[in-house]
MARKE-319429 format. One record per residue (C-alpha): x, y, z; residue number from 1. Coordinates in Angstrom, 3 decimals, always signed. Layout:
MARKE-319429
[pt [X Y Z] NUM];
...
end
This chain:
MARKE-319429
[pt [+9.109 -58.562 -69.645] 1];
[pt [+10.887 -56.825 -66.765] 2];
[pt [+13.456 -59.626 -66.574] 3];
[pt [+14.080 -59.376 -70.335] 4];
[pt [+14.705 -55.620 -70.078] 5];
[pt [+17.073 -56.129 -67.132] 6];
[pt [+19.037 -58.770 -69.012] 7];
[pt [+19.224 -56.592 -72.140] 8];
[pt [+20.507 -53.610 -70.171] 9];
[pt [+23.011 -55.799 -68.369] 10];
[pt [+24.361 -57.138 -71.663] 11];
[pt [+24.819 -53.589 -72.904] 12];
[pt [+26.698 -52.610 -69.755] 13];
[pt [+28.861 -55.746 -69.876] 14];
[pt [+29.759 -55.145 -73.529] 15];
[pt [+30.742 -51.570 -72.778] 16];
[pt [+32.690 -52.623 -69.699] 17];
[pt [+34.490 -55.388 -71.592] 18];
[pt [+35.405 -52.938 -74.339] 19];
[pt [+36.702 -50.451 -71.803] 20];
[pt [+38.563 -53.023 -69.744] 21];
[pt [+40.297 -55.007 -72.431] 22];
[pt [+39.618 -53.467 -75.810] 23];
[pt [+42.281 -52.395 -78.266] 24];
[pt [+43.025 -48.708 -77.895] 25];
[pt [+43.136 -48.383 -81.676] 26];
[pt [+39.375 -48.643 -81.804] 27];
[pt [+39.209 -45.407 -79.823] 28];
[pt [+41.437 -43.396 -82.158] 29];
[pt [+38.652 -42.285 -84.452] 30];
[pt [+36.605 -41.180 -81.468] 31];
[pt [+39.466 -39.417 -79.743] 32];
[pt [+40.465 -37.585 -82.918] 33];
[pt [+36.881 -36.457 -83.346] 34];
[pt [+36.796 -35.168 -79.754] 35];
[pt [+40.128 -33.411 -80.153] 36];
[pt [+38.956 -31.843 -83.404] 37];
[pt [+35.819 -30.616 -81.691] 38];
[pt [+37.777 -29.169 -78.780] 39];
[pt [+40.084 -27.379 -81.196] 40];
[pt [+37.092 -25.826 -82.956] 41];
[pt [+35.810 -24.652 -79.583] 42];
[pt [+39.113 -22.920 -79.038] 43];
[pt [+40.019 -24.765 -75.845] 44];
[pt [+43.729 -23.949 -75.858] 45];
[pt [+46.224 -23.500 -73.072] 46];
[pt [+49.594 -24.618 -71.760] 47];
[pt [+49.145 -28.379 -72.240] 48];
[pt [+51.803 -29.643 -74.570] 49];
[pt [+54.965 -31.600 -74.948] 50];
[pt [+58.181 -30.861 -73.176] 51];
[pt [+61.225 -32.551 -74.613] 52];
[pt [+58.996 -34.595 -76.868] 53];
[pt [+57.097 -36.156 -73.949] 54];
[pt [+53.482 -35.510 -73.194] 55];
[pt [+52.513 -34.405 -69.697] 56];
[pt [+50.116 -36.676 -67.817] 57];
[pt [+46.517 -35.604 -67.946] 58];
[pt [+45.476 -34.103 -64.595] 59];
[pt [+41.717 -34.259 -64.895] 60];
[pt [+39.073 -32.037 -66.417] 61];
[pt [+38.447 -28.945 -64.342] 62];
[pt [+35.669 -26.428 -64.740] 63];
[pt [+36.431 -24.217 -67.700] 64];
[pt [+36.649 -20.463 -67.436] 65];
[pt [+35.814 -19.246 -70.885] 66];
[pt [+38.042 -21.103 -73.345] 67];
[pt [+40.758 -22.126 -70.876] 68];
[pt [+40.639 -24.592 -68.005] 69];
[pt [+41.786 -23.774 -64.469] 70];
[pt [+44.748 -26.133 -64.873] 71];
[pt [+45.703 -24.597 -68.199] 72];
[pt [+45.269 -27.860 -70.117] 73];
[pt [+44.836 -27.955 -73.875] 74];
[pt [+42.764 -31.067 -74.518] 75];
[pt [+43.089 -30.611 -78.276] 76];
[pt [+46.810 -31.451 -78.060] 77];
[pt [+46.459 -34.682 -76.120] 78];
[pt [+47.907 -37.804 -77.690] 79];
[pt [+45.445 -40.424 -78.920] 80];
[pt [+46.624 -42.795 -76.191] 81];
[pt [+46.055 -40.188 -73.465] 82];
[pt [+42.618 -39.322 -74.799] 83];
[pt [+41.731 -43.033 -74.995] 84];
[pt [+42.801 -43.564 -71.392] 85];
[pt [+40.778 -40.559 -70.303] 86];
[pt [+37.662 -41.753 -72.121] 87];
[pt [+38.004 -45.316 -70.835] 88];
[pt [+38.497 -44.149 -67.277] 89];
[pt [+35.468 -41.887 -67.388] 90];
[pt [+33.220 -44.422 -69.079] 91];
[pt [+34.195 -47.137 -66.596] 92];
[pt [+33.520 -44.785 -63.696] 93];
[pt [+30.182 -43.743 -65.165] 94];
[pt [+28.920 -47.292 -65.784] 95];
[pt [+30.326 -48.960 -62.652] 96];
[pt [+27.329 -48.190 -60.358] 97];
[pt [+24.915 -49.515 -62.978] 98];
[pt [+27.030 -52.607 -63.596] 99];
[pt [+27.301 -53.308 -59.850] 100];
[pt [+23.538 -52.932 -59.475] 101];
[pt [+22.781 -55.454 -62.208] 102];
[pt [+25.361 -57.901 -60.870] 103];
[pt [+23.557 -57.759 -57.535] 104];
[pt [+20.037 -57.905 -58.956] 105];
[pt [+20.774 -60.769 -61.352] 106];
[pt [+23.159 -62.514 -58.953] 107];
[pt [+25.932 -62.776 -61.547] 108];
[pt [+28.800 -62.077 -59.186] 109];
[pt [+31.235 -64.684 -57.934] 110];
[pt [+30.070 -66.876 -55.077] 111];
[pt [+32.047 -66.309 -51.904] 112];
[pt [+32.013 -69.462 -49.838] 113];
[pt [+33.782 -69.402 -46.498] 114];
[pt [+34.901 -72.563 -44.713] 115];
[pt [+32.161 -73.708 -42.366] 116];
[pt [+29.555 -71.473 -44.013] 117];
[pt [+26.871 -72.653 -46.429] 118];
[pt [+27.220 -71.447 -50.034] 119];
[pt [+23.711 -69.932 -50.002] 120];
[pt [+24.862 -67.543 -47.257] 121];
[pt [+27.267 -66.038 -49.817] 122];
[pt [+29.497 -63.517 -48.011] 123];
[pt [+26.945 -62.876 -45.245] 124];
[pt [+27.334 -64.036 -41.663] 125];
[pt [+24.967 -66.928 -40.920] 126];
[pt [+24.552 -69.461 -38.103] 127];
[pt [+26.664 -72.600 -38.071] 128];
[pt [+24.969 -75.962 -38.401] 129];
[pt [+25.725 -79.592 -39.056] 130];
[pt [+23.753 -81.691 -41.526] 131];
[pt [+22.733 -84.813 -39.612] 132];
[pt [+20.928 -86.491 -42.461] 133];
[pt [+19.818 -85.799 -46.018] 134];
[pt [+16.861 -87.607 -47.535] 135];
[pt [+17.812 -89.782 -50.482] 136];
[pt [+14.334 -89.727 -51.993] 137];
[pt [+12.819 -86.429 -50.824] 138];
[pt [+13.831 -82.781 -50.867] 139];
[pt [+14.766 -82.115 -47.236] 140];
[pt [+17.599 -82.457 -44.746] 141];
[pt [+18.022 -82.589 -40.969] 142];
[pt [+20.217 -79.913 -39.372] 143];
[pt [+21.572 -79.322 -35.893] 144];
[pt [+22.282 -75.640 -35.239] 145];
[pt [+24.921 -74.516 -32.780] 146];
[pt [+24.131 -72.190 -29.831] 147];
[pt [+23.905 -68.556 -30.949] 148];
[pt [+22.499 -65.103 -30.178] 149];
[pt [+19.414 -63.757 -31.936] 150];
[pt [+17.594 -60.427 -31.737] 151];
[pt [+13.828 -60.811 -31.995] 152];
[pt [+10.450 -59.103 -32.007] 153];
[pt [+6.904 -60.404 -32.343] 154];
[pt [+3.295 -59.559 -33.156] 155];
[pt [-0.020 -61.425 -33.035] 156];
[pt [-2.660 -61.515 -35.753] 157];
[pt [-5.073 -63.811 -37.559] 158];
[pt [-2.633 -63.998 -40.459] 159];
[pt [+0.611 -62.454 -41.560] 160];
[pt [+0.309 -59.322 -43.675] 161];
[pt [+2.934 -57.279 -45.468] 162];
[pt [+2.371 -54.439 -43.002] 163];
[pt [+3.044 -56.688 -40.002] 164];
[pt [+6.108 -58.254 -41.589] 165];
[pt [+7.516 -54.845 -42.536] 166];
[pt [+6.901 -53.465 -39.044] 167];
[pt [+8.758 -56.370 -37.433] 168];
[pt [+11.618 -56.115 -39.915] 169];
[pt [+12.203 -52.418 -39.253] 170];
[pt [+12.232 -52.905 -35.491] 171];
[pt [+15.094 -55.364 -35.912] 172];
[pt [+16.839 -53.399 -38.646] 173];
[pt [+16.816 -50.272 -36.476] 174];
[pt [+18.464 -52.307 -33.713] 175];
[pt [+21.403 -53.334 -35.921] 176];
[pt [+21.612 -49.760 -37.238] 177];
[pt [+22.351 -48.463 -33.746] 178];
[pt [+19.043 -48.317 -31.872] 179];
[pt [+20.614 -50.031 -28.865] 180];
[pt [+22.196 -48.997 -25.582] 181];
[pt [+25.677 -48.405 -27.023] 182];
[pt [+24.578 -47.329 -30.513] 183];
[pt [+26.512 -50.227 -32.019] 184];
[pt [+25.996 -50.914 -35.713] 185];
[pt [+25.929 -54.527 -36.854] 186];
[pt [+26.173 -55.721 -40.437] 187];
[pt [+23.069 -57.431 -41.823] 188];
[pt [+23.120 -61.213 -41.485] 189];
[pt [+21.101 -64.117 -42.854] 190];
[pt [+18.686 -65.730 -42.559] 191];
[pt [+15.779 -63.610 -41.411] 192];
[pt [+13.645 -66.166 -39.589] 193];
[pt [+9.997 -66.003 -38.557] 194];
[pt [+8.467 -68.525 -36.164] 195];
[pt [+4.720 -69.052 -36.581] 196];
[pt [+2.918 -70.509 -33.562] 197];
[pt [-0.837 -70.877 -33.523] 198];
[pt [-2.744 -70.190 -30.298] 199];
[pt [-5.540 -72.805 -30.191] 200];
[pt [-7.591 -70.686 -27.781] 201];
[pt [-7.609 -67.348 -29.610] 202];
[pt [-6.834 -68.805 -33.073] 203];
[pt [-4.350 -65.986 -33.465] 204];
[pt [-0.859 -66.602 -34.782] 205];
[pt [+2.137 -65.466 -32.762] 206];
[pt [+4.817 -64.376 -35.247] 207];
[pt [+8.366 -63.970 -33.937] 208];
[pt [+10.872 -62.512 -36.397] 209];
[pt [+14.596 -62.769 -35.644] 210];
[pt [+17.990 -61.654 -36.956] 211];
[pt [+21.047 -63.778 -36.284] 212];
[pt [+23.864 -62.024 -34.401] 213];
[pt [+27.463 -62.906 -35.394] 214];
[pt [+29.571 -64.879 -32.892] 215];
[pt [+32.161 -62.105 -32.502] 216];
[pt [+29.473 -60.066 -30.711] 217];
[pt [+29.866 -61.962 -27.458] 218];
[pt [+27.842 -59.486 -25.396] 219];
[pt [+25.088 -58.038 -27.637] 220];
[pt [+23.861 -54.575 -26.586] 221];
[pt [+20.388 -54.252 -25.110] 222];
[pt [+17.728 -52.821 -27.459] 223];
[pt [+16.231 -49.379 -26.868] 224];
[pt [+12.901 -50.576 -28.276] 225];
[pt [+10.888 -52.382 -25.602] 226];
[pt [+9.353 -54.592 -28.311] 227];
[pt [+12.769 -56.011 -29.204] 228];
[pt [+14.853 -58.454 -27.176] 229];
[pt [+18.093 -60.419 -27.452] 230];
[pt [+18.211 -64.100 -26.548] 231];
[pt [+20.857 -66.784 -26.673] 232];
[pt [+19.448 -70.000 -28.091] 233];
[pt [+20.877 -73.380 -27.309] 234];
[pt [+21.467 -75.948 -30.013] 235];
[pt [+18.328 -76.961 -31.897] 236];
[pt [+17.381 -79.486 -34.563] 237];
[pt [+15.154 -78.767 -37.551] 238];
[pt [+13.912 -80.487 -40.699] 239];
[pt [+14.645 -78.185 -43.628] 240];
[pt [+13.053 -77.889 -47.069] 241];
[pt [+14.627 -75.397 -49.518] 242];
[pt [+13.065 -73.681 -52.528] 243];
[pt [+13.781 -70.770 -54.841] 244];
[pt [+11.835 -67.782 -56.141] 245];
[pt [+9.998 -65.116 -54.172] 246];
[pt [+8.129 -66.042 -50.982] 247];
[pt [+6.222 -62.895 -50.121] 248];
[pt [+3.017 -64.311 -48.629] 249];
[pt [+2.078 -66.604 -45.776] 250];
[pt [+0.226 -68.783 -48.278] 251];
[pt [+3.492 -69.568 -50.094] 252];
[pt [+5.292 -70.466 -46.884] 253];
[pt [+2.408 -72.653 -45.700] 254];
[pt [+2.386 -74.524 -49.010] 255];
[pt [+6.018 -75.510 -48.559] 256];
[pt [+5.530 -76.303 -44.861] 257];
[pt [+2.699 -78.688 -45.792] 258];
[pt [+4.911 -80.239 -48.470] 259];
[pt [+7.707 -80.823 -45.953] 260];
[pt [+5.272 -82.341 -43.457] 261];
[pt [+3.995 -84.750 -46.102] 262];
[pt [+7.541 -85.824 -46.996] 263];
[pt [+8.440 -86.426 -43.353] 264];
[pt [+5.321 -88.515 -42.780] 265];
[pt [+6.116 -90.585 -45.869] 266];
[pt [+9.525 -91.330 -44.348] 267];
[pt [+7.944 -92.492 -41.081] 268];
[pt [+8.933 -89.447 -39.022] 269];
[pt [+5.428 -88.480 -37.880] 270];
[pt [+5.435 -87.560 -34.201] 271];
[pt [+9.099 -86.545 -34.108] 272];
[pt [+8.424 -82.912 -35.041] 273];
[pt [+5.879 -80.121 -34.531] 274];
[pt [+3.340 -80.197 -37.316] 275];
[pt [+3.028 -77.102 -39.451] 276];
[pt [-0.366 -76.125 -37.978] 277];
[pt [+1.299 -76.053 -34.535] 278];
[pt [+4.558 -74.308 -35.403] 279];
[pt [+6.818 -73.749 -38.388] 280];
[pt [+9.737 -71.472 -39.210] 281];
[pt [+10.479 -69.499 -42.372] 282];
[pt [+14.028 -68.510 -43.317] 283];
[pt [+14.784 -65.921 -46.001] 284];
[pt [+18.315 -65.343 -47.299] 285];
[pt [+17.985 -62.664 -49.986] 286];
[pt [+17.014 -59.012 -50.168] 287];
[pt [+14.083 -58.021 -52.422] 288];
[pt [+16.415 -56.568 -55.075] 289];
[pt [+17.756 -59.991 -55.990] 290];
[pt [+15.782 -61.444 -58.907] 291];
[pt [+17.425 -64.801 -59.595] 292];
[pt [+18.988 -67.693 -57.658] 293];
[pt [+17.010 -66.844 -54.561] 294];
[pt [+17.160 -69.225 -51.598] 295];
[pt [+14.325 -69.772 -49.120] 296];
[pt [+13.812 -72.395 -46.437] 297];
[pt [+10.968 -73.666 -44.300] 298];
[pt [+11.805 -75.461 -41.052] 299];
[pt [+9.775 -77.930 -39.014] 300];
[pt [+11.177 -78.146 -35.498] 301];
[pt [+12.132 -81.475 -33.949] 302];
[pt [+10.276 -82.047 -30.684] 303];
[pt [+13.444 -82.788 -28.764] 304];
[pt [+15.017 -79.467 -29.809] 305];
[pt [+12.820 -76.369 -29.970] 306];
[pt [+13.693 -73.307 -32.031] 307];
end
């Protein structure tokens, strides 16, 4: 139901925007004449007018003082074309934030793919990798990631909860928002990764969440938070399974990690990677506001290249 309402509102905004952007001005004449007639009845009169048969450009609506504006403009004497332009400009400005929001939420904007960057990264910075192999029969691929810097934090618990995940996220987000030694702000990157490692002794899970740091930050600033650290990782190899939709619980991630493990075993790769009950990695690429075309990944780490 919520998706239907969003789509309906978006269609309304798009129709209005299309009308404003490319519609025939003639369709506005009735409306502009009605507005001008109303302004004339209100007695909004001043020095706006024609000089030498040419209309002055409209300078914007200022706060009225009684029946006359500060700029001395008589809106009742505006040409239909000027009034149409004014109305279109104002309507476009009014609806632009709403239109931009729906484009983001419904992922209807143009895809920005940069050379060397995966399409699912869109216009966000993300780590470089090379696809070593792609399964012909199963939904996974093998990637080799290049060396890169990551900022990380971790917590231990019996299972991941929303509270734990949120706490880890904000530690890292505060770092890129300037909670570091030089107060440097860094644009959000993708993916947000979380490594799950099970401790066989305590049966607790060590969860390490990380943000990728762009390559132009050659010397990342040290965090002010003692629970956050920056580390340069060497190249590493992972088996990757991708899926869409929302992945908000550990149960969802585990389901896809088990699926990937089963596919790898079917292809005779058992023993070449850490099994999901030992270690697996989740990778999220989208913010919660995005409703459609979401991209999620689960990684199983090759034993010869740890994450």
